[in-house]
LUMKOL-202643 format. One record per residue (C-alpha): residue number from 1; x, y, z. Coordinates in Angstrom, 1 decimal, m for minus. Example, Ala and Ser with C-alpha at 12.3 -4.5 7.8 and 13.67 -1.06 7.14 Angstrom:
BEGIN
[node 1 [12.3 m4.5 7.8]] [node 2 [13.7 m1.1 7.1]] 
This chain:
BEGIN
[node 1 [0.0 0.0 0.0]] [node 2 [1.2 3.5 m0.8]] [node 3 [0.8 6.7 1.0]] [node 4 [m1.7 7.9 m1.5]] [node 5 [m3.5 4.6 m0.6]] [node 6 [m3.5 5.6 3.2]] [node 7 [m4.8 9.1 2.5]] [node 8 [m7.5 7.9 m0.2]] [node 9 [m8.7 5.5 2.5]] [node 10 [m9.1 8.1 5.1]] [node 11 [m10.7 10.5 2.7]] [node 12 [m13.5 7.8 1.8]] [node 13 [m13.8 6.5 5.4]] [node 14 [m13.9 10.0 6.9]] [node 15 [m16.3 11.6 4.5]] [node 16 [m18.7 8.5 4.3]] [node 17 [m18.9 8.1 8.0]] [node 18 [m19.1 12.1 8.4]] [node 19 [m22.1 12.1 5.9]] [node 20 [m23.8 8.8 7.3]] [node 21 [m23.2 9.8 11.2]] [node 22 [m24.5 13.4 10.3]] [node 23 [m27.5 12.2 8.6]] [node 24 [m28.3 9.5 11.6]] [node 25 [m27.8 12.4 14.2]] [node 26 [m30.0 14.9 12.1]] [node 27 [m32.6 12.1 11.8]] [node 28 [m32.7 11.3 15.4]] [node 29 [m32.9 15.0 16.1]] [node 30 [m29.5 15.1 18.0]] [node 31 [m27.5 18.0 17.3]] [node 32 [m23.7 18.4 16.5]] [node 33 [m21.6 16.5 19.2]] [node 34 [m17.7 17.2 19.1]] [node 35 [m17.2 13.9 21.2]] [node 36 [m18.8 11.8 18.4]] [node 37 [m16.9 13.7 15.7]] [node 38 [m13.6 13.1 17.6]] [node 39 [m14.2 9.4 17.6]] [node 40 [m15.0 9.6 14.0]] [node 41 [m11.9 11.4 13.3]] [node 42 [m10.0 8.7 15.6]] [node 43 [m11.4 5.7 13.8]] [node 44 [m10.8 7.0 10.0]] [node 45 [m7.3 8.0 11.1]] [node 46 [m6.4 4.7 12.7]] [node 47 [m7.9 2.4 10.3]] [node 48 [m5.4 3.2 7.2]] [node 49 [m2.7 3.8 9.3]] [node 50 [m2.9 0.0 10.6]] [node 51 [m3.8 m1.4 7.3]] [node 52 [m0.4 0.4 6.0]] [node 53 [1.6 m1.2 8.6]] [node 54 [0.0 m4.6 8.4]] [node 55 [0.1 m4.8 4.2]] [node 56 [3.8 m3.3 4.2]] [node 57 [5.3 m5.0 7.2]] [node 58 [6.5 m1.7 8.3]] [node 59 [5.4 1.7 9.5]] [node 60 [6.0 5.1 8.1]] [node 61 [9.3 6.8 8.3]] [node 62 [9.6 10.4 9.5]] [node 63 [8.8 12.1 6.1]] [node 64 [5.9 9.8 5.3]] [node 65 [4.5 10.4 8.7]] [node 66 [4.6 14.1 8.2]] [node 67 [3.0 13.7 4.8]] [node 68 [0.3 11.4 6.3]] [node 69 [m0.4 13.8 9.1]] [node 70 [m0.6 17.0 6.9]] [node 71 [m2.9 15.2 4.3]] [node 72 [m5.3 14.0 7.0]] [node 73 [m5.3 17.4 8.7]] [node 74 [m6.0 19.1 5.4]] [node 75 [m9.0 16.8 4.4]] [node 76 [m10.2 17.4 7.9]] [node 77 [m9.9 21.0 7.4]] [node 78 [m11.6 21.3 4.3]] [node 79 [m14.6 19.3 5.5]] [node 80 [m14.8 21.1 8.6]] [node 81 [m15.1 24.3 6.6]] [node 82 [m17.8 22.9 4.2]] [node 83 [m20.1 20.8 7.0]] [node 84 [m19.0 23.4 9.7]] [node 85 [m20.8 26.3 8.0]] [node 86 [m17.9 28.4 8.5]] [node 87 [m18.6 30.5 5.3]] [node 88 [m22.1 31.2 6.1]] [node 89 [m22.5 35.0 6.7]] [node 90 [m24.3 36.4 10.0]] [node 91 [m23.7 33.5 12.2]] [node 92 [m21.2 35.1 14.3]] [node 93 [m18.6 37.9 14.3]] [node 94 [m15.9 36.8 11.9]] [node 95 [m13.3 37.2 14.6]] [node 96 [m15.1 34.9 17.0]] [node 97 [m15.7 32.3 13.9]] [node 98 [m12.0 32.5 13.0]] [node 99 [m10.8 32.0 16.7]] [node 100 [m13.1 29.0 17.1]] [node 101 [m11.8 27.5 14.0]] [node 102 [m8.3 28.1 15.2]] [node 103 [m9.3 26.0 18.4]] [node 104 [m10.6 23.5 16.2]] [node 105 [m7.5 23.2 14.0]] [node 106 [m5.3 22.9 16.9]] [node 107 [m7.5 20.2 18.5]] [node 108 [m7.8 18.3 15.3]] [node 109 [m4.3 18.5 14.4]] [node 110 [m3.1 17.1 18.0]] [node 111 [m5.7 14.2 17.6]] [node 112 [m4.5 13.2 14.1]] [node 113 [m0.9 13.2 15.3]] [node 114 [m1.7 11.2 18.4]] [node 115 [m3.5 8.8 16.1]] [node 116 [m0.9 8.4 13.6]] [node 117 [1.8 7.8 16.5]] [node 118 [m0.6 5.3 18.4]] [node 119 [m1.2 3.3 15.2]] [node 120 [2.6 2.9 15.0]] [node 121 [2.7 1.7 18.6]] [node 122 [0.0 m0.8 18.3]] [node 123 [1.5 m2.2 15.3]] [node 124 [5.2 m2.4 17.0]] [node 125 [3.4 m4.0 20.0]] [node 126 [2.1 m6.8 18.0]] [node 127 [5.2 m7.0 16.0]] [node 128 [3.8 m6.3 12.7]] [node 129 [6.1 m3.3 12.0]] 
């Protein structure tokens, strides 16, 4: 499996689950819940990283890990902008929206980095990578 394969699997999993979960929560009348979406982020990131390690018998080197984290974060940010209604005018003052988005970016960057590190440790513990 290539790095492109890892990123593509993350993209498809993240977007698919984001749409399904968002629709399910909407149908149930449940509002957006960051805890649920962080879980979705963890699962969507962990699965392709574990698949990479299992299929290749190794884990990412430093440059690959940086590329994977940056790619995952970019995909996450694009969909946060689209589904987070960041571009809707009149929701809140622009400065507050940008500050909230900055906090969200930082939180998701930390989560994605930890997930990629965690996948490597899980594979190392099992002796697969």
